[in-house]
Phi, psi and omega in degrees: 000132188277147176283161174309314184297320177301311181300320176298325182286326174302320173295315186290321173303313183301313177301318171309307183291327179290324181291327174297332183261016180064031179244137173215014177282132176304311179311318177291327177296320182300311184287322192261006182306127186286345189238171183280107182235032177305321177275020185234132171273096190303310177308314175299318176295326176294324172297322176296315181297327183286321182289339181265003172083016184269330184230165172232127181250123172226101190066243177266003185255147176226137183219154182279139173276179183298315175293331173292320180302306183298312183294319177293326176305311185295323176300315176301314180293324178296316182293324184286323178290342180281327190275000000 
């Protein structure tokens, strides 16, 4: 079972990747999330991430805040160093 922290990392990584593909719609993020988040309500998680200051939601768009950007960058770096 995945921890809440792991699921947060999955979502932040997905937002990072979506941004690289010029995607910012929440619906695109839900469909294109690269990892197994079947046990996660992505829109609810995004709302929680926004309240924690990691993302900004504007209508149907989601973007990383500076703290979210920093955490996502570290996640991406960690995954690349494992490969």
